[in-house]
N, CA, C and O atoms as CSV, one atom per row, in Angstrom:
chain,resi,resn,atom,element,x,y,z
A,1,MET,N,N,-10.820,2.282,2.761
A,1,MET,CA,C,-11.473,2.045,1.485
A,1,MET,C,C,-10.443,1.690,0.415
A,1,MET,O,O,-10.700,0.852,-0.450
A,2,LEU,N,N,-9.281,2.329,0.479
A,2,LEU,CA,C,-8.249,2.036,-0.514
A,2,LEU,C,C,-7.733,0.618,-0.381
A,2,LEU,O,O,-7.558,-0.079,-1.380
A,3,ALA,N,N,-7.489,0.190,0.844
A,3,ALA,CA,C,-6.965,-1.155,1.066
A,3,ALA,C,C,-7.997,-2.204,0.681
A,3,ALA,O,O,-7.641,-3.243,0.124
A,4,ALA,N,N,-9.256,-1.950,0.966
A,4,ALA,CA,C,-10.299,-2.902,0.619
A,4,ALA,C,C,-10.472,-2.988,-0.899
A,4,ALA,O,O,-10.732,-4.064,-1.439
A,5,ARG,N,N,-10.329,-1.869,-1.571
A,5,ARG,CA,C,-10.484,-1.855,-3.028
A,5,ARG,C,C,-9.333,-2.564,-3.724
A,5,ARG,O,O,-9.546,-3.268,-4.711
A,6,ASP,N,N,-8.111,-2.385,-3.219
A,6,ASP,CA,C,-6.929,-2.936,-3.875
A,6,ASP,C,C,-6.464,-4.263,-3.291
A,6,ASP,O,O,-5.540,-4.871,-3.831
A,7,ASP,N,N,-7.072,-4.732,-2.209
A,7,ASP,CA,C,-6.654,-5.951,-1.510
A,7,ASP,C,C,-5.209,-5.879,-1.048
A,7,ASP,O,O,-4.489,-6.876,-1.100
A,8,GLY,N,N,-4.789,-4.728,-0.606
A,8,GLY,CA,C,-3.425,-4.562,-0.103
A,8,GLY,C,C,-3.271,-3.242,0.628
A,8,GLY,O,O,-4.133,-2.367,0.553
A,9,LEU,N,N,-2.166,-3.114,1.332
A,9,LEU,CA,C,-1.930,-1.923,2.147
A,9,LEU,C,C,-1.085,-0.867,1.452
A,9,LEU,O,O,-0.941,0.239,1.973
A,10,PHE,N,N,-0.521,-1.178,0.287
A,10,PHE,CA,C,0.431,-0.253,-0.328
A,10,PHE,C,C,-0.175,1.124,-0.570
A,10,PHE,O,O,0.422,2.132,-0.192
A,11,ARG,N,N,-1.323,1.185,-1.179
A,11,ARG,CA,C,-1.922,2.483,-1.493
A,11,ARG,C,C,-2.363,3.219,-0.223
A,11,ARG,O,O,-2.278,4.446,-0.164
A,12,ALA,N,N,-2.829,2.494,0.782
A,12,ALA,CA,C,-3.185,3.134,2.056
A,12,ALA,C,C,-1.945,3.736,2.699
A,12,ALA,O,O,-2.000,4.848,3.226
A,13,TRP,N,N,-0.816,3.010,2.663
A,13,TRP,CA,C,0.430,3.551,3.202
A,13,TRP,C,C,0.875,4.763,2.405
A,13,TRP,O,O,1.313,5.756,2.985
A,14,LEU,N,N,0.771,4.698,1.088
A,14,LEU,CA,C,1.203,5.799,0.224
A,14,LEU,C,C,0.401,7.073,0.497
A,14,LEU,O,O,0.980,8.153,0.619
A,15,PHE,N,N,-0.909,6.957,0.594
A,15,PHE,CA,C,-1.738,8.130,0.841
A,15,PHE,C,C,-1.510,8.681,2.245
A,15,PHE,O,O,-1.488,9.898,2.431
A,16,ALA,N,N,-1.343,7.811,3.228
A,16,ALA,CA,C,-1.071,8.280,4.592
A,16,ALA,C,C,0.295,8.965,4.661
A,16,ALA,O,O,0.452,9.968,5.357
A,17,PHE,N,N,1.288,8.425,3.937
A,17,PHE,CA,C,2.599,9.059,3.907
A,17,PHE,C,C,2.516,10.440,3.258
A,17,PHE,O,O,3.080,11.403,3.778
A,18,ALA,N,N,1.821,10.542,2.130
A,18,ALA,CA,C,1.706,11.830,1.439
A,18,ALA,C,C,1.002,12.865,2.314
A,18,ALA,O,O,1.418,14.023,2.366
A,19,LEU,N,N,-0.053,12.455,2.993
A,19,LEU,CA,C,-0.763,13.367,3.886
A,19,LEU,C,C,0.138,13.823,5.030
A,19,LEU,O,O,0.213,15.016,5.325
A,20,GLY,N,N,0.817,12.883,5.670
A,20,GLY,CA,C,1.695,13.226,6.782
A,20,GLY,C,C,2.898,14.048,6.358
A,20,GLY,O,O,3.291,14.981,7.058
A,21,ALA,N,N,3.487,13.711,5.218
A,21,ALA,CA,C,4.658,14.454,4.735
A,21,ALA,C,C,4.285,15.887,4.375
A,21,ALA,O,O,5.026,16.816,4.693
A,22,GLY,N,N,3.167,16.073,3.727
A,22,GLY,CA,C,2.719,17.421,3.398
A,22,GLY,C,C,2.450,18.246,4.640
A,22,GLY,O,O,2.818,19.418,4.708
A,23,PHE,N,N,1.816,17.638,5.612
A,23,PHE,CA,C,1.554,18.314,6.880
A,23,PHE,C,C,2.860,18.627,7.602
A,23,PHE,O,O,3.012,19.711,8.165
A,24,GLY,N,N,3.803,17.685,7.589
A,24,GLY,CA,C,5.085,17.886,8.247
A,24,GLY,C,C,5.922,18.970,7.599
A,24,GLY,O,O,6.560,19.761,8.294
A,25,ILE,N,N,5.927,19.015,6.269
A,25,ILE,CA,C,6.684,20.051,5.560
A,25,ILE,C,C,6.077,21.426,5.820
A,25,ILE,O,O,6.796,22.410,5.996
A,26,HIS,N,N,4.762,21.481,5.843
A,26,HIS,CA,C,4.095,22.760,6.046
A,26,HIS,C,C,4.346,23.316,7.451
A,26,HIS,O,O,4.559,24.517,7.614
A,27,LEU,N,N,4.321,22.457,8.451
A,27,LEU,CA,C,4.476,22.910,9.830
A,27,LEU,C,C,5.839,22.553,10.412
A,27,LEU,O,O,5.974,22.457,11.632
A,28,ALA,N,N,6.831,22.358,9.589
A,28,ALA,CA,C,8.148,21.900,10.043
A,28,ALA,C,C,8.780,22.888,10.999
A,28,ALA,O,O,8.935,24.067,10.681
A,29,GLY,N,N,9.139,22.402,12.160
A,29,GLY,CA,C,9.929,23.181,13.089
A,29,GLY,C,C,9.181,24.177,13.935
A,29,GLY,O,O,9.801,24.879,14.734
A,30,ILE,N,N,7.863,24.269,13.793
A,30,ILE,CA,C,7.120,25.222,14.613
A,30,ILE,C,C,7.188,24.755,16.060
A,30,ILE,O,O,6.702,23.672,16.386
A,31,GLY,N,N,7.771,25.544,16.906
A,31,GLY,CA,C,7.919,25.216,18.311
A,31,GLY,C,C,9.164,24.392,18.615
A,31,GLY,O,O,9.485,24.182,19.785
A,32,ILE,N,N,9.870,23.922,17.596
A,32,ILE,CA,C,11.078,23.125,17.815
A,32,ILE,C,C,12.312,24.001,17.685
A,32,ILE,O,O,13.227,23.930,18.506
A,33,THR,N,N,12.328,24.823,16.651
A,33,THR,CA,C,13.476,25.697,16.418
A,33,THR,C,C,13.070,27.139,16.676
A,33,THR,O,O,11.886,27.478,16.654
A,34,GLY,N,N,14.067,27.985,16.920
A,34,GLY,CA,C,13.775,29.381,17.191
A,34,GLY,C,C,13.457,30.178,15.943
A,34,GLY,O,O,12.616,31.077,15.974
A,35,GLY,N,N,14.126,29.855,14.838
A,35,GLY,CA,C,13.927,30.608,13.603
A,35,GLY,C,C,13.197,29.794,12.557
A,35,GLY,O,O,12.659,28.723,12.836
A,36,GLN,N,N,13.192,30.318,11.367
A,36,GLN,CA,C,12.576,29.630,10.236
A,36,GLN,C,C,13.491,28.494,9.782
A,36,GLN,O,O,14.646,28.751,9.444
A,37,PRO,N,N,13.016,27.253,9.763
A,37,PRO,CA,C,13.875,26.135,9.375
A,37,PRO,C,C,14.178,26.153,7.879
A,37,PRO,O,O,13.404,26.665,7.071
A,38,GLY,N,N,15.325,25.579,7.539
A,38,GLY,CA,C,15.736,25.510,6.144
A,38,GLY,C,C,15.046,24.388,5.393
A,38,GLY,O,O,14.339,23.579,5.993
A,39,PRO,N,N,15.245,24.334,4.082
A,39,PRO,CA,C,14.571,23.331,3.258
A,39,PRO,C,C,14.984,21.892,3.593
A,39,PRO,O,O,14.160,20.981,3.512
A,40,LEU,N,N,16.236,21.684,3.963
A,40,LEU,CA,C,16.683,20.330,4.297
A,40,LEU,C,C,15.972,19.819,5.555
A,40,LEU,O,O,15.548,18.665,5.608
A,41,PHE,N,N,15.844,20.682,6.562
A,41,PHE,CA,C,15.132,20.292,7.769
A,41,PHE,C,C,13.660,20.019,7.467
A,41,PHE,O,O,13.085,19.062,7.985
A,42,ARG,N,N,13.057,20.852,6.634
A,42,ARG,CA,C,11.648,20.667,6.283
A,42,ARG,C,C,11.422,19.336,5.580
A,42,ARG,O,O,10.452,18.637,5.872
A,43,ILE,N,N,12.308,18.979,4.657
A,43,ILE,CA,C,12.165,17.707,3.937
A,43,ILE,C,C,12.374,16.528,4.879
A,43,ILE,O,O,11.623,15.554,4.831
A,44,ALA,N,N,13.386,16.611,5.730
A,44,ALA,CA,C,13.641,15.535,6.690
A,44,ALA,C,C,12.477,15.386,7.668
A,44,ALA,O,O,12.040,14.270,7.950
A,45,TRP,N,N,11.978,16.498,8.182
A,45,TRP,CA,C,10.872,16.465,9.121
A,45,TRP,C,C,9.611,15.926,8.444
A,45,TRP,O,O,8.863,15.155,9.045
A,46,GLY,N,N,9.378,16.328,7.205
A,46,GLY,CA,C,8.236,15.800,6.455
A,46,GLY,C,C,8.345,14.297,6.258
A,46,GLY,O,O,7.340,13.589,6.328
A,47,GLY,N,N,9.562,13.797,6.010
A,47,GLY,CA,C,9.763,12.356,5.871
A,47,GLY,C,C,9.479,11.608,7.161
A,47,GLY,O,O,8.865,10.541,7.141
A,48,VAL,N,N,9.921,12.159,8.278
A,48,VAL,CA,C,9.683,11.519,9.574
A,48,VAL,C,C,8.191,11.499,9.903
A,48,VAL,O,O,7.656,10.469,10.314
A,49,VAL,N,N,7.533,12.621,9.725
A,49,VAL,CA,C,6.097,12.694,10.013
A,49,VAL,C,C,5.320,11.813,9.035
A,49,VAL,O,O,4.376,11.131,9.434
A,50,GLY,N,N,5.710,11.821,7.760
A,50,GLY,CA,C,5.031,10.984,6.769
A,50,GLY,C,C,5.193,9.500,7.051
A,50,GLY,O,O,4.235,8.735,6.933
A,51,LEU,N,N,6.399,9.090,7.423
A,51,LEU,CA,C,6.630,7.686,7.739
A,51,LEU,C,C,5.837,7.265,8.978
A,51,LEU,O,O,5.275,6.170,9.020
A,52,SER,N,N,5.797,8.123,9.964
A,52,SER,CA,C,5.011,7.820,11.168
A,52,SER,C,C,3.527,7.687,10.838
A,52,SER,O,O,2.857,6.769,11.312
A,53,ALA,N,N,3.026,8.595,10.034
A,53,ALA,CA,C,1.611,8.542,9.651
A,53,ALA,C,C,1.312,7.295,8.825
A,53,ALA,O,O,0.267,6.669,8.999
A,54,ALA,N,N,2.227,6.934,7.926
A,54,ALA,CA,C,2.007,5.749,7.101
A,54,ALA,C,C,2.000,4.489,7.957
A,54,ALA,O,O,1.167,3.604,7.763
A,55,LEU,N,N,2.923,4.412,8.897
A,55,LEU,CA,C,2.983,3.215,9.739
A,55,LEU,C,C,1.762,3.096,10.643
A,55,LEU,O,O,1.218,2.004,10.804
A,56,VAL,N,N,1.331,4.191,11.226
A,56,VAL,CA,C,0.216,4.127,12.167
A,56,VAL,C,C,-1.125,4.161,11.434
A,56,VAL,O,O,-1.902,3.210,11.518
A,57,LEU,N,N,-1.395,5.241,10.723
A,57,LEU,CA,C,-2.702,5.402,10.085
A,57,LEU,C,C,-2.903,4.459,8.906
A,57,LEU,O,O,-3.979,3.885,8.739
A,58,GLY,N,N,-1.862,4.301,8.089
A,58,GLY,CA,C,-1.980,3.414,6.929
A,58,GLY,C,C,-2.189,1.972,7.328
A,58,GLY,O,O,-3.015,1.274,6.740
A,59,THR,N,N,-1.445,1.518,8.328
A,59,THR,CA,C,-1.574,0.129,8.756
A,59,THR,C,C,-2.910,-0.113,9.456
A,59,THR,O,O,-3.603,-1.080,9.142
A,60,LEU,N,N,-3.275,0.752,10.397
A,60,LEU,CA,C,-4.536,0.554,11.112
A,60,LEU,C,C,-5.746,0.700,10.193
A,60,LEU,O,O,-6.645,-0.141,10.197
A,61,GLY,N,N,-5.762,1.763,9.417
A,61,GLY,CA,C,-6.888,1.973,8.511
A,61,GLY,C,C,-6.970,0.919,7.426
A,61,GLY,O,O,-8.056,0.448,7.088
A,62,GLY,N,N,-5.819,0.548,6.880
A,62,GLY,CA,C,-5.798,-0.485,5.845
A,62,GLY,C,C,-6.215,-1.833,6.381
A,62,GLY,O,O,-6.957,-2.559,5.720
A,63,SER,N,N,-5.754,-2.179,7.556
A,63,SER,CA,C,-6.138,-3.460,8.162
A,63,SER,C,C,-7.629,-3.495,8.482
A,63,SER,O,O,-8.291,-4.516,8.296
A,64,LEU,N,N,-8.139,-2.382,8.960
A,64,LEU,CA,C,-9.570,-2.305,9.240
A,64,LEU,C,C,-10.386,-2.462,7.949
A,64,LEU,O,O,-11.382,-3.185,7.928
A,65,GLY,N,N,-9.968,-1.795,6.893
A,65,GLY,CA,C,-10.674,-1.914,5.613
A,65,GLY,C,C,-10.617,-3.324,5.048
A,65,GLY,O,O,-11.625,-3.838,4.562
A,66,LEU,N,N,-9.448,-3.957,5.105
A,66,LEU,CA,C,-9.340,-5.333,4.612
A,66,LEU,C,C,-10.161,-6.294,5.460
A,66,LEU,O,O,-10.799,-7.206,4.936
A,67,GLY,N,N,-10.141,-6.085,6.777
A,67,GLY,CA,C,-10.926,-6.948,7.656
A,67,GLY,C,C,-12.419,-6.828,7.418
A,67,GLY,O,O,-13.132,-7.831,7.381
A,68,LEU,N,N,-12.893,-5.598,7.257
A,68,LEU,CA,C,-14.317,-5.400,6.988
A,68,LEU,C,C,-14.719,-5.993,5.645
A,68,LEU,O,O,-15.805,-6.559,5.519
A,69,LYS,N,N,-13.860,-5.870,4.648
A,69,LYS,CA,C,-14.172,-6.433,3.335
A,69,LYS,C,C,-14.260,-7.953,3.415
A,69,LYS,O,O,-15.162,-8.559,2.835
A,70,ARG,N,N,-13.327,-8.564,4.132
A,70,ARG,CA,C,-13.335,-10.022,4.248
A,70,ARG,C,C,-14.516,-10.520,5.061
A,70,ARG,O,O,-15.056,-11.591,4.786
A,71,LEU,N,N,-14.923,-9.740,6.072
A,71,LEU,CA,C,-16.115,-10.127,6.837
A,71,LEU,C,C,-17.387,-9.994,6.003
A,71,LEU,O,O,-18.306,-10.802,6.129
A,72,ALA,N,N,-17.432,-8.971,5.154
A,72,ALA,CA,C,-18.618,-8.733,4.338
A,72,ALA,C,C,-18.765,-9.771,3.230
A,72,ALA,O,O,-19.885,-10.047,2.800
A,73,THR,N,N,-17.674,-10.346,2.762
A,73,THR,CA,C,-17.749,-11.312,1.658
A,73,THR,C,C,-18.048,-12.727,2.131
A,73,THR,O,O,-18.299,-13.611,1.311
A,74,LYS,N,N,-18.025,-12.955,3.438
A,74,LYS,CA,C,-18.319,-14.309,3.954
A,74,LYS,C,C,-19.775,-14.553,4.097
A,74,LYS,O,O,-20.181,-15.637,4.516
């Protein structure tokens, strides 16, 4: 819906990154490290998860929204 409203993927990528980064920071290191991870690891892990979510979910969802909008306007 964001991509269709704005005619671009930037906002879809931004929202997907924020969602993924927040999720990554919250669950950083669970099952990966033995102890409680430090803030630097949490921020780095949140960035990796956020970037992955933005690339996959933002691109697919944004492309789908733009495609549906263009099909509906024809």
